[in-house]
C-alpha positions as CSV (number, residue, x, y, z in Angstrom):
1,X,-5.5,7.6,-57.7
2,X,-3.6,5.6,-55.0
3,X,-6.3,5.6,-52.4
4,X,-9.3,4.4,-54.5
5,X,-9.1,0.9,-53.0
6,X,-9.4,-0.1,-49.3
7,X,-5.7,-1.1,-49.3
8,X,-4.7,2.3,-50.8
9,X,-6.7,4.2,-48.3
10,X,-5.2,2.3,-45.5
11,X,-1.6,2.9,-46.8
12,X,-2.4,6.6,-47.3
13,X,-3.8,6.9,-43.7
14,X,-0.7,5.2,-42.3
15,X,1.6,7.5,-44.2
16,X,-0.4,10.5,-43.2
17,X,-0.2,9.5,-39.5
18,X,3.5,9.1,-39.7
19,X,4.2,12.4,-41.4
20,X,1.8,14.4,-39.2
21,X,2.4,12.6,-35.9
22,X,3.1,15.7,-33.8
23,X,0.2,17.6,-35.2
24,X,-2.2,14.7,-34.6
25,X,-0.9,14.3,-31.1
26,X,-1.3,17.9,-30.3
27,X,-4.9,17.9,-31.6
28,X,-5.7,14.8,-29.5
29,X,-4.2,16.3,-26.4
30,X,-6.1,19.5,-26.9
31,X,-9.4,17.6,-27.4
32,X,-8.8,15.5,-24.3
33,X,-8.0,18.6,-22.3
34,X,-11.2,20.4,-23.4
35,X,-13.3,17.2,-22.7
36,X,-11.7,16.1,-19.4
37,X,-14.9,16.0,-17.4
38,X,-16.8,14.1,-20.1
39,X,-14.0,11.5,-20.4
40,X,-13.9,11.1,-16.6
41,X,-17.7,10.6,-16.4
42,X,-17.5,8.1,-19.3
43,X,-14.7,6.1,-17.6
44,X,-16.6,5.9,-14.3
45,X,-19.7,4.7,-16.1
46,X,-17.8,2.2,-18.1
47,X,-15.9,0.8,-15.1
48,X,-19.1,0.5,-13.2
49,X,-20.9,-1.4,-16.0
50,X,-17.9,-3.7,-16.6
51,X,-16.8,-4.2,-13.0
52,X,-17.0,-8.0,-13.1
53,X,-15.1,-8.3,-16.4
54,X,-12.4,-6.0,-15.1
55,X,-12.0,-8.2,-11.9
56,X,-11.8,-11.3,-14.0
57,X,-9.2,-9.8,-16.3
58,X,-7.2,-8.5,-13.3
59,X,-7.3,-11.9,-11.5
60,X,-6.2,-13.7,-14.7
61,X,-3.3,-11.3,-15.2
62,X,-2.1,-11.6,-11.6
63,X,-2.3,-15.4,-11.9
64,X,-0.3,-15.4,-15.1
65,X,2.3,-12.9,-14.1
66,X,3.0,-13.3,-10.3
67,X,6.7,-12.3,-10.7
68,X,5.8,-9.1,-12.5
69,X,3.3,-8.2,-9.8
70,X,5.9,-8.7,-7.1
71,X,8.4,-6.6,-9.1
72,X,5.9,-3.8,-9.6
73,X,4.8,-3.8,-5.9
74,X,8.4,-3.7,-4.7
75,X,9.2,-0.8,-7.1
76,X,6.1,1.1,-6.0
77,X,7.0,0.6,-2.3
78,X,10.6,1.5,-2.8
79,X,9.6,4.7,-4.6
80,X,6.9,5.6,-2.1
81,X,8.1,4.1,1.2
82,X,7.6,7.1,3.4
83,X,4.2,7.9,1.9
84,X,3.0,4.3,2.3
85,X,4.2,4.2,5.9
86,X,2.3,7.4,6.7
87,X,-0.8,6.0,5.1
88,X,-0.5,2.8,7.1
89,X,-0.1,4.7,10.4
90,X,-3.1,6.8,9.6
91,X,-5.3,3.8,8.4
92,X,-4.4,1.5,11.3
93,X,-3.9,3.8,14.2
94,X,-5.1,7.3,13.2
95,X,-1.6,8.7,13.7
96,X,0.3,11.3,11.7
97,X,4.1,10.9,11.2
98,X,4.6,13.7,13.8
99,X,2.5,11.9,16.4
100,X,4.3,8.6,15.7
101,X,7.7,10.2,16.1
102,X,6.5,11.9,19.4
103,X,6.0,8.4,20.8
104,X,9.8,8.1,21.1
105,X,12.4,5.6,20.0
106,X,12.4,3.2,23.0
107,X,10.2,0.3,24.0
108,X,7.6,1.5,26.5
109,X,7.8,-1.9,28.4
110,X,11.5,-2.8,28.7
111,X,13.2,0.5,27.7
112,X,15.2,-1.1,24.8
113,X,16.3,1.4,22.2
114,X,15.2,1.0,18.6
115,X,18.8,1.1,17.2
116,X,17.5,1.1,13.6
117,X,14.9,-1.6,14.2
118,X,11.2,-0.8,13.9
119,X,9.2,-0.6,17.0
120,X,5.6,-1.9,16.9
121,X,2.7,0.5,17.7
122,X,0.9,-1.1,20.7
123,X,-2.8,-0.5,20.8
124,X,-5.9,-1.7,22.6
125,X,-7.6,-4.1,20.2
126,X,-11.0,-3.3,21.8
127,X,-10.9,0.4,21.5
128,X,-8.1,1.0,19.0
129,X,-6.4,3.5,21.4
130,X,-2.6,3.7,20.9
131,X,-0.8,2.8,24.1
132,X,2.8,3.3,22.9
133,X,5.7,1.6,21.2
134,X,7.0,-1.9,21.9
135,X,10.1,-3.8,20.8
136,X,9.6,-7.1,18.9
137,X,10.1,-9.3,22.0
138,X,7.6,-7.3,24.2
139,X,5.1,-7.0,21.4
140,X,5.2,-10.8,20.8
141,X,4.9,-11.4,24.6
142,X,1.8,-9.1,24.7
143,X,0.3,-11.0,21.8
144,X,1.0,-14.4,23.4
145,X,-0.8,-13.4,26.6
146,X,-3.6,-11.8,24.6
147,X,-3.2,-8.5,26.5
148,X,-4.6,-10.3,29.6
149,X,-3.3,-8.8,32.8
150,X,-4.2,-11.8,34.9
151,X,-2.3,-14.2,32.6
152,X,0.7,-11.9,32.6
153,X,0.7,-11.7,36.4
154,X,0.3,-15.5,36.6
155,X,3.5,-15.8,34.5
156,X,5.3,-13.4,36.7
157,X,4.3,-15.5,39.7
158,X,5.5,-18.6,37.9
159,X,8.9,-17.0,37.3
160,X,9.1,-15.9,40.9
161,X,8.2,-19.4,42.1
162,X,10.9,-21.0,40.0
163,X,13.5,-18.4,40.3
164,X,17.0,-19.8,40.1
165,X,19.4,-18.8,42.8
166,X,23.0,-18.0,41.8
167,X,25.4,-20.6,42.9
């Protein structure tokens, strides 16, 4: 008898798995399908009980494989670019893609056209209300004056005061 010893049983089991791979796979898949809710509940419970361990493992993996993490994130973004942009618009500004596109393709401050460049969604940092779209230069200018009307008017006055006359 070939499987009377532990080594024999192990060899028999390995040979059986190889020769019955499709049948075993189908049985496992059928079992998982019929126990889907139990598996889901177990996974949730396990993750909750081992949350700290999972975070440590994740941090260690990310520290050991930064290049792999960058590659995976780049691939994920490339494959889901539109979906991720839509999620960002919804998360940050409460906008759908249709609402964003309705804002137009020109800077609301200077009138510059987008011409393939992204326009920034300008919003009130206090209320979160979207005001419109700004080109990079206007968005930076608004950020530098901290959305302060008095400061912006003071800068306009400064420019008026030091206006160069054409020669």
